[in-house]
C-alpha positions as CSV (number, residue, x, y, z in Angstrom):
1,M,139.4,118.7,124.2
2,T,141.0,119.0,127.6
3,L,144.6,118.0,128.4
4,S,143.5,114.9,130.2
5,E,141.2,113.9,127.3
6,A,144.1,114.5,124.9
7,R,146.3,112.2,127.0
8,M,143.7,109.5,127.0
9,H,143.5,109.7,123.1
10,A,147.3,109.8,122.7
11,R,149.3,106.7,121.9
12,L,150.3,104.6,124.9
13,P,153.7,105.7,126.3
14,E,156.7,103.9,124.9
15,P,158.4,101.8,125.9
16,L,155.4,100.2,127.6
17,I,155.8,96.5,127.9
18,V,152.6,94.4,127.9
19,V,152.4,90.6,128.3
20,V,149.4,89.1,126.5
21,A,148.4,85.6,127.8
22,D,145.7,83.6,126.0
23,D,145.5,80.0,124.8
24,D,143.7,81.2,121.7
25,D,146.4,81.9,119.2
26,D,144.3,84.1,117.0
27,L,143.0,86.3,119.9
28,R,146.5,86.5,121.4
29,S,148.0,87.6,118.0
30,L,145.2,90.1,117.5
31,A,145.6,91.6,121.0
32,T,149.3,91.8,120.5
33,A,148.9,93.5,117.1
34,M,146.5,96.1,118.7
35,L,148.9,96.9,121.4
36,R,151.9,97.1,119.1
37,A,149.9,99.5,116.9
38,E,149.8,101.8,120.0
39,G,153.5,101.7,120.4
40,C,153.8,98.9,123.0
41,S,156.4,96.3,123.2
42,T,154.7,92.9,123.8
43,L,155.5,89.5,125.1
44,E,153.2,86.5,124.7
45,A,152.2,83.5,126.9
46,R,150.0,80.6,125.8
47,D,148.7,79.7,129.3
48,G,148.8,80.8,132.9
49,Q,151.9,78.8,133.8
50,E,153.8,80.2,130.9
51,L,152.7,83.7,132.1
52,V,154.0,83.1,135.7
53,D,157.3,81.6,134.3
54,L,157.8,84.6,132.0
55,L,157.2,87.1,134.7
56,Q,159.6,85.3,137.1
57,A,162.3,85.4,134.3
58,A,161.7,89.1,133.5
59,D,162.6,90.4,136.9
60,E,165.3,92.9,135.9
61,P,164.7,96.6,135.5
62,G,163.9,97.4,131.9
63,L,162.5,93.9,131.3
64,R,159.6,94.0,133.8
65,P,156.2,94.2,132.1
66,D,154.2,97.3,132.8
67,V,150.8,95.6,132.3
68,V,149.6,92.0,131.9
69,V,146.5,91.1,129.8
70,A,145.4,87.6,130.6
71,D,142.5,85.3,129.6
72,V,140.6,83.9,132.6
73,M,140.2,80.3,131.1
74,M,143.5,78.8,130.0
75,P,145.1,75.3,130.3
76,R,147.6,74.2,132.9
77,L,146.9,77.3,135.1
78,S,144.0,79.6,134.6
79,G,144.3,83.4,134.4
80,L,142.8,83.7,137.8
81,G,145.3,81.1,139.1
82,A,148.2,83.1,137.5
83,L,146.9,86.3,139.0
84,E,146.8,84.7,142.5
85,A,150.3,83.3,142.0
86,L,151.6,86.8,141.0
87,R,150.0,88.4,144.0
88,R,151.4,85.7,146.4
89,A,154.9,86.4,144.9
90,R,154.2,90.2,145.6
91,R,154.2,91.1,142.0
92,D,152.3,94.4,141.7
93,V,152.1,94.5,137.9
94,P,148.6,95.7,136.9
95,V,146.5,92.9,135.3
96,V,143.6,93.2,132.9
97,M,141.6,90.0,132.7
98,M,139.7,88.9,129.6
99,T,136.7,86.5,129.7
100,G,134.0,85.3,127.4
101,A,131.9,84.3,130.4
102,S,129.2,86.7,131.6
103,D,129.4,85.3,135.1
104,E,129.6,88.0,137.7
105,A,131.4,85.6,140.1
106,I,134.4,85.7,137.8
107,R,134.5,89.5,137.9
108,S,134.2,89.3,141.7
109,V,137.0,86.8,142.1
110,A,139.2,88.8,139.7
111,A,138.6,92.0,141.7
112,K,139.3,90.3,145.0
113,L,142.6,89.0,143.5
114,G,143.6,92.5,142.5
115,A,142.7,92.7,138.8
116,A,142.7,96.2,137.5
117,E,140.0,95.6,134.9
118,V,137.9,92.7,133.5
119,L,137.1,92.8,129.7
120,R,134.3,90.8,128.3
121,K,135.1,89.1,125.0
122,P,134.6,89.9,122.3
123,F,135.8,93.4,122.7
124,E,136.7,96.3,120.4
125,P,140.3,97.3,119.9
126,D,139.7,100.6,121.7
127,D,138.4,98.7,124.8
128,L,141.7,96.8,125.1
129,V,143.8,99.9,124.7
130,T,141.6,101.9,127.2
131,A,141.8,99.0,129.8
132,V,145.6,98.9,129.4
133,R,145.8,102.7,129.8
134,K,143.6,102.6,132.9
135,A,145.5,99.7,134.4
136,R,148.8,101.4,133.9
137,A,147.6,104.8,135.2
138,S,146.0,103.4,138.4
139,P,148.0,102.3,141.5
140,P,148.5,98.5,141.7
141,Q,145.4,96.7,143.0
142,R,146.0,94.6,146.2
143,P,144.0,91.5,146.8
144,T,141.1,92.0,149.2
């Protein structure tokens, strides 16, 4: 195993702060548990508006999330709407989108808004951890 492969298989660096936003309580809890098992600190949001509000409130060093994981379809404000609001506010936090839809248009819109990754639900625990790793390791994506 090379050094870079070892790093990819190592636990996520601590203290990595990840916000998980999903209106499905079970999925949000499961994703949070997966990330905590990897050594992450987590915050949760039940919809896109709660996500935007949480990120506005967490604007101090040491409180800023390192990565956001958000569902595309949520009430009040969709994940894509939240991503657009974050980019308008010049928040460069990497965002991993989750969707149950197989619609390629969603992936295209997410990429244009600067999403680092789009995960198709259902996904395996390793898929989520890998997506968070990649999002954290890559430079912030700017909207196109």
